N, C-alpha and C positions, 0 to 999 in steps of 0.2 A: 576593463569597465566601458560602460556605454560613452560613446564621445557625441558631440554636438552634430555630428555629419549622420550619426544613426539614429538620432532622438526625434520623433515625432512631434509635430506641434500639437496645440490643442485639439483643432479640429480632427488632425490624421490619428488621435487618439481616440476619440469617439467612434470613425470610421472602422479601426481596428476592432474595437470592441464587437461593434455590429458583424462585421464581417467575420471573427472568431463566433460569436453566437449562433449567427446564422449555417455556418460549415461551411462555408466558400470554398473551393478548390484552391490550393496555394503551394507553390512550389519554394520548399524552404532551402534551396540551392542557390537561389537568386535574390537581389533587392537588397534593403538593408536588413541588418541581423536583429535587432530590436523588434523591428516591424515582424520579423518570422518569430520572434520567440515569444512573444505578446499574443499573435495570431494563434499560435499553439497551447499557450500558459495559460490563457483566462479560461479555456472551456476545461484544460487538465486539472487548475486548481480548484474550479468549481466539482469537478468529479470525484475528485479525492476528499474533499469537505465531506460530499454526499457518502462516501464510501464510508467513512468514519463517521458519520450518523446514526448506522444501524446501531451500532452499541452504544452511542450516546442517547439516544430515543429510549433505546431498552434500559439502561440504568435511570433513565428520568424518571420512567412510570415503575419500574420494578422498586425504587427506593421507598416508594408508598407501602410495599410489602415488609420493610426491616431489612436489618443487616445481613442476617442468613441468606434474603434472596439476594441482595447485591452482590454479597461473597460468591453464589453460585454461579453470576453471570461473568463476575471476574477470573473464577478460575476455570468455568468452561471457556471463555475468551482466551485467555492463556494458554490453552492446550489447541485453541482453534487457531493460534500464530503458526503453528506446524505445518497445518493445511495452508495458510497463508504463505508459509516460507516455498513450499510447493508452487503453488501459484503464482506467486510473484518472480519465482526463478522461473518458470516455464513462461511466463509473460515476458519477461529480460529478452528471452532467447527468441521469443517472435515476434517483438517490436524490432530487435536488432535487426532478422532476416527479413521482415516486411521492409522497413524502413532502406534496407539496402538494394532490395529489388526494386522499390520504388525509386530511388534514387539513381539506379541504371536504367529507368523507364521500362523494366521488366515486368509488367503487372502480371503477366502470367506464370511466373515466377513468385511473384507475391501471392496470388491465389493457391498456388500449389503448397508454399509454406503455411498459409493458413489452416489450410485445409489438413494438413499433417498435425497442427499444433493442437487442433480440435479434437480430433481422433486421440489425440494423446491424452487430452484433457478428461475426456470422458472415461477412457480405462482407469486413469490415476485416480479419479474421484471417487470410482466404486470403491477403489481399493481402500483409500482412506476414510471412506466413510461408514465400512461394515462396521468395525470396531464402537463408535459414538453410536452406531444402531444399536448393536448388540450387549453392549458393556457399558452403559454409562455410569453404574454407580460404582464398577471397579474403577474407570479410570478418576472419578472424582476422589475415591479411596486414596490411590496413587498420589495424586496430588495433597495429600493429608487434610483434606476438606474434613471439617466435623462432623458427626452423624447428622447435626440440625440442617448444615448445607446439604449433605448429599439427599436427604429428603425432600429439601425445597427444590433442589435442583436438579434432580436426574431428567425429568422431563422434558428440561430446558436443554441439557447436554444431548440428549437423544436428538431432538430437532435441528440443533445446530450442527450438532457434529455430524449426524448421520446426514444431513443436505451438504457435505463437502463437495459433491461433485458440480453443484448449482454454482457454489463460491468459486470453484476453478474456474467452470465456464465465463462466469462475469468478467473474471480477471484477463482470461485468455482473449474472447470476442474483443473487449476494451482495448489490449494489447493490440487487437489486430488495426483497429480503428486510429490507435494513436501512431502506428509504425507508417501506416499510409497517411498522415497528416489531415486525419478526420477526425478529430478529440470531441467536435461538437457533437457525433453521432454516439460517443461514448457518455457524455454529460445526458444526452437524452434519456438512456436507457436506464441511468440510474436516478435519473428526476421519478420516471414512472416507480422505479423499484422502493424509492425511499418514501414516495407519495404513499404506496400502499400498507408500506410499511407502519407511517405515523399514523393511519388510519385504523388498521387493526389492531396495533399494540393496546392501545385502551379499551376496545371493544373486547378481545380474546381474554387480558388479562384482569380486567375487572367484572367483565359477563356483563356490558352494557347492550341495550334492545336484543334483539333475538339471539346474540350469542351467548356461547356457556361462557361461564367462571372459568377459567384454567390457571390463573395466578401466574406464578414465572414461567411454567411451560406455553402458556398463552403468547409472550415473548418471542420466544424462540420460533413458534409456530407462524407468526406473524412476518417473522426476519424471514424464514423459509420461503412464505407466500408470495413476499415481496421482490425476494431475490429471485425467483424463478420464473415471476413474470417479467423481471428486466432481462434474463437470458432469452425468451421468447421471442421479445421485442428485438432482441440484437440478432437472432437469427434471421427474425423477418427483414431487417434491413440489409444482413449481408447478402440474402437470396435474392432481394430486388435490386441489390446494386446502389445503394443509397450513397456509397460513399466512393474513392478509388477502387475499393477490392469489392469484385463481385462474386459469390460462392454460385456460380453454376457455369455451363458449358464444358468443354474439353479437360479445361486446365484444373476443373476440379477434383484432382485427383490424390491419392494417397500412395506417395514412391519412397522407398526404404531410403536410396540415398537422402532425402530431405528429413526422414524421420531421423535418421541416423546423426544428421546435422543438428535437428533441432534437440534430441538427446545430449549430444556431445556439448552445445552453449549452454542449453538449459541446467545439466548436471553443476556447471560451476555455481550458475544463478540459485539453484535449488541448495545448494550446497553453503554458499554465501549466505541467504535467508535463513537455512536452515540454523547456521550457527548463532546468527544474531536473534531469531526468535527462541532456541531452545534456550538463549542467556536467558529471557525473560520468563520462561517458564522457570527455570533455576531461583532466581528474584523471588519470583511469586513462592516458591517452597521454601526460600528464607524468610519470608514475612509472615508466612502462614500461620507458625507457633506463636506469634504475637498476640493473636485473637483476632475473632471476628470483628472488633472495632478497629482494628489497624488494617486487618485485611479489606475491609469493607471502604475504609477512606484512601489506601493505596489504589484500590481499584476505579474509586470516583477519578481521583487525581489523574491516573492513567489514560482513563475515556475522554476527559477532558484534555490532557496533553494531545493525545492520538488526534482529537478532531483539530487542534490546532497547527499540529504538524501537516495532516495530510495535505494541505494548499503548498506549504513547501515542496511534498513531495511531487505536487503538481509542476512546480517549476522545474523541479530536476528530472523529471521524465520527458518534460521538453526540450531539455540537454540532451538528451537521450537519442531522440528522434533526429535534430538536429545534427548530432555527431554522426548517426547511422547513415543519413541522407547525405550529408557533406563527404563522407569518406566515400560513399558508393559513386557520388559524381567527381571523386577525385580532387576534393577541394580540402585537405587536411588543416590547414591555416584558418580556414572560415570556421572548422569545424570547431580547432579551438578556440578561437577567439569567442565562439557563441557559448564556451563553458564559461571563460571568463566573465563575461556580462552575465549571464542566468545566475551564476556563482554573487555577484555584487548585490543583485537585486533580491536575491533568496535573504541577504546578508542584512539587508536594511528590512524585510518582512520580519522575519524572526527577532530582531531588536524591538521593533513593536510587540511583537508577543512576549517579548520577556518582560518590557515597562509593564504589559497588563495584567500578567501574573503576578508580578512583584507589587502591584498597588491594589488589585481588585482580587484576588485570591480569597480572602474571606466569603466576599459576593457569591463568587462562583460555587462556591461549595455548598455555600447555604440554599442554592438552588437544589440541591441533591438530598444534603441531611440536613436535619436538626436536632442529632446526639451530638452532645460535646464534644467527647472522645473522638468519635470518627471525624467531625469538623476539623479538629485539630490536627489530626495527622494529616489529612488531606491536603489543609492548607501548608504545612510543612513541606509535604512531597513536592504541591506545586511549583512554590517558591525556590526551592533548593534545585531541582531538576533546570529550572528557567536558567540559570546560570550557565550554562553549556550550551545554550541555544544558538550562540553564534557560531561556535565551531561546529555543532550539528548541519547548520544551512551549509557549510562548503562542504563537509564532509559527505553530505546525501547528493551534492551535484557532481562530486568529483567521483562519487561511485556509478552514479548512473551514467556518467561519461565513458566511464570504462566498459559498461554495459552495452551502451550503445554501440561502442565501436565492435562489440563481440569479444571482450577480453571481460570474461567473467572469474578468472583465475584469481586475478590480482585483487579485486575485492576481497573474495572468499578468503584468502590469506591474511589480509587486513582484518577482518571481521574474527577469523581465530584467533589471532594474536589479542586485539583489543578487548574482546569479549570472553573468551573461554581461557585465555591465558593472563588476563589481568583483572578484567572487571569484576566477573563472579566471584574468585578468588579475596579480592579488595572489598566486595559486599559482605562476604562471609567474615573478614577478618574484622571488618568497622562494626558488623552488629552483633558478634559474637565475644571473640577476647577481647577486644578494647572495648565493647560494651556500649557503642553507640546505639544501639537498638536499631527500629527500621531508619535513622537517619542515616546510619552507616550505608545503609542500601541507596539512600537516594543519591549520597555525596559519591556513592561509587559510579552510579552511573554517568554524574556528569562529569567527573574526571576523565571516565574512560571517553566519551566523546571527544573532548578535547584531544586527548591522545590520536584518536582514529584520524579527525582531520588532518592534525600535521603530519603523520605517516601517509594519508591519502594524496595530500596537495604535495609531497615531496616526490613521490613516486610518478603522479600526472605530468610533472614539470621533465620528466626524464624522456617524455615523448614517444616511448616505445609503443603506447596504444594505438599510432599513427599507423604502424605497420602491422597490424592485425588483419589478416586476409579470412574470408569467409568461405566455403567450398560452393563452386559455381555452381549454378542453377543445372538441372538435369535435362533442362530444352534450352535451345538457344533464346535469346531476345528477338529473334525474327518473328516470331510467332506472339509475340504479346501485343496487347492492345490498347 
């Protein structure tokens, strides 16, 4: 936890906020930890909130088209979580590698790692995007969506899943910024992407002004255009060297040893996230047969939950960067202390989120639906899920601490046990044989997160993550700039 020696006064807090949003250069291996945490976390929190707002904005406008349209967005987003698994998993490896090289003061090595990550992202994005581009109706049918939902949402699915490569690059480029200690640059890219999405969403959905009326398909097209603009802006900043990592010069090369190291690191990260996100797909399949009102209410609740949790992930990402850079600087005890402080702050934040959802769930759902059945399901989901937030706060920070150290295997096994071996069977049993219906799914999620946090904390305290070694860079640090 934070002590007084580490805690800034009111004037210092304002300076931290201003410095973090300006993207001023910082050395996370020195100085007070609380200052380092918040210099990283403030733009990361805002970045994560903006990333989650894509789906929330889509749901807000699409909800005017009816439950079938909302259900189509929900089913598509549940499939997109598979793409997120690959994107975030590769991003974890990228952040760990770039952060470690920056901590070693080897910026050329960081550039080589970033270049390899982008090449991997482009290739993977093409492979993941083709099924959504060519077979959107088949994918929706596989998710047990009704004919009405398939008819309404196939265009949205094609635009969103077909643009998987853009999603991956958005994650990867921001992972480079975060690993280099430049989260404010990631924030600017998402501000641009979200601004375009917010403006285009109603124009393309409802046909405002000169734009065609595209219905729910318009939401997918607007999101794709917004994300694409964000990626182009990221590449422009990386190319001109707006942060610590500049993609230019002799160091901007793709070398097999670095590709192999990224694949090794990201395999654990992808498996880790794939296990977690595939469990959400399984939960969606368990909920879907209860009807479009239930599916719509659950979808709205999950969008609100993700929007609220993304700032917490921003704090967790700060822990990953601090662990990576401080292990690179051979300061494992400082790395561990950063995790405990970050976890404590995250727990406080999630307590506020829990209290908000318990108190204002009916009001929040009323923004998205006026259907009583849909509203009731969403309120019940929002309140039930919130009981696990204190545990979730610690679970996500500890998982990101492992990832920042380059240990992506431990969180993978934790996720496999807690989600596939525990959460999914429990959700099915509570919903079906025990006849709790959709509420059984909500409670299964809450219980599983508590188990995950307990297991993660126990393994973190063993300290084996401090001994993780990344493969050395292919060039000597003497060539760094």
